[in-house]
LUMFIVEX-762105 format. One record per residue (C-alpha): residue in one letter; x, y, z. Coordinates in steps of 0.1 Angstrom, whole numbers, padded with zeros to 4 digits, always signed. Last residue first. Example, Ala and Ser with C-alpha at 12.3 -4.5 7.8 and 13.67 -1.06 7.14 Angstrom:
2
s+0137-0011+0071 a+0123-0045+0078 
END
This chain:
158
l-0398-0228+0197 l-0384-0195+0184 l-0366-0178+0216 q-0376-0141+0222 t-0360-0148+0257 h-0388-0121+0276 e-0415-0144+0255 f-0409-0173+0275 c-0406-0156+0306 a-0435-0143+0294 k-0455-0172+0293 i-0443-0180+0331 i-0458-0147+0339 h-0488-0157+0319 t-0494-0186+0341 k-0502-0167+0369 h-0518-0193+0390 r-0485-0215+0392 l-0469-0183+0404 r-0490-0191+0435 g-0484-0223+0442 v-0445-0218+0436 a-0445-0189+0461 m-0462-0215+0484 r-0439-0241+0477 i-0411-0219+0483 e-0420-0205+0518 i-0428-0246+0527 r-0393-0254+0520 l-0376-0225+0538 h-0393-0233+0568 r-0382-0269+0563 i-0344-0253+0557 n-0347-0234+0591 p-0347-0202+0611 c-0363-0184+0575 c-0351-0151+0558 l-0371-0139+0528 n-0358-0103+0516 p-0381-0105+0487 l-0400-0141+0483 e-0430-0141+0454 v-0414-0103+0435 n-0377-0108+0436 k-0364-0145+0443 l-0394-0161+0427 y-0392-0137+0396 h-0357-0140+0395 w-0361-0177+0399 i-0389-0176+0369 g-0367-0155+0345 e-0340-0180+0347 d-0363-0208+0336 p-0364-0191+0306 n-0330-0195+0293 l-0318-0172+0267 e-0306-0145+0288 p-0286-0169+0311 a-0263-0173+0279 y-0231-0185+0297 a-0220-0215+0271 p-0248-0216+0243 f-0279-0232+0254 p-0278-0272+0252 e-0305-0289+0233 l-0316-0319+0250 w-0348-0343+0231 l-0367-0367+0249 d-0395-0387+0236 q-0369-0404+0207 n-0392-0438+0206 h-0359-0457+0213 d-0349-0435+0248 s-0323-0460+0259 a-0296-0437+0245 l-0308-0409+0261 l-0311-0425+0295 q-0276-0440+0294 r-0264-0401+0283 v-0284-0390+0315 y-0268-0415+0338 q-0234-0407+0321 n-0235-0367+0328 i-0243-0341+0305 h-0269-0322+0327 i-0249-0324+0358 p-0220-0307+0339 a-0238-0278+0337 r-0241-0267+0298 d-0274-0247+0305 w-0313-0259+0294 l-0333-0266+0269 i-0351-0297+0269 l-0376-0306+0237 l-0401-0333+0247 k-0422-0356+0230 g-0458-0359+0230 p-0479-0357+0267 i-0463-0338+0296 q-0466-0356+0328 g-0446-0388+0323 l-0421-0373+0305 l-0414-0348+0330 h-0411-0374+0357 c-0385-0390+0338 l-0363-0360+0337 f-0364-0353+0371 h-0358-0389+0376 v-0329-0387+0352 v-0313-0352+0369 d-0318-0372+0402 m-0298-0397+0388 g-0268-0372+0376 n-0264-0357+0411 f-0289-0332+0423 p-0271-0318+0460 y-0290-0329+0495 e-0323-0312+0510 q-0341-0320+0480 l-0367-0295+0459 h-0383-0306+0426 l-0403-0282+0404 y-0427-0281+0376 l-0443-0249+0357 k-0468-0251+0332 g-0473-0214+0313 q-0481-0231+0276 p-0446-0222+0267 t-0435-0250+0291 i-0416-0243+0324 a-0387-0269+0343 s-0377-0271+0378 i-0352-0281+0401 a-0343-0270+0431 s-0316-0279+0461 l-0317-0270+0498 h-0291-0276+0518 d-0279-0274+0556 r-0243-0277+0559 s-0250-0248+0588 c-0218-0224+0600 v-0234-0201+0626 e-0219-0167+0623 s-0202-0145+0646 l-0188-0113+0631 i-0154-0100+0647 p-0148-0062+0645 p-0109-0059+0646 q-0097-0044+0682 g-0072-0014+0681 r-0102+0013+0677 p-0132-0001+0694 a-0155-0019+0668 w-0182-0010+0641 p-0157-0007+0615 y-0152+0030+0598 g-0168+0041+0564 m-0149+0059+0537 
END
C-alpha cells in the first residue's frame, strides 16, 4: 500500500486549474483509405452533425453509407430532417449494435492517433492541441494502409 505525499495529519492538496476549454472532433473514414475530420471548440450539436454529413456528401461521389454508434446526437431532429429531405436517397445511415466499438473502424483511427501519433501529448492550450491533431491527421492521411486496416480489423462486410 502506498503512502500519500503529505506530512502526517495533513491531507494532500492537488492544485488543478479548472478550464472550460473544449475541443470536439467528428471524423469519417472510407474503405479506400480517406480520412475526413472536423474540429471545433464547442460541443457538437445536431446541426453540426448535419453540416458534416453534407460536407461528406459534397466530397465523396455517389451514395453514402454512414455506419455510426447510437449516440443521441446521431438520431436528433436535424438528422431526421436531412434524411427526409434526401429525395435521391444519397445518404443511408446504419447504426451499430448497442455498445459495439469493435465494429467501428473509426475507433481504430482514434486509437492510432492517441497511441501512435500523439502519445503522452500535453499541450499548453487548445490552439496548440488543434495544431498537433491536425499535423497527426495529416501524417495519417498519407498512411492509407492504416486507415484500410481499421476496416479490415472490424471484419465488416461492406
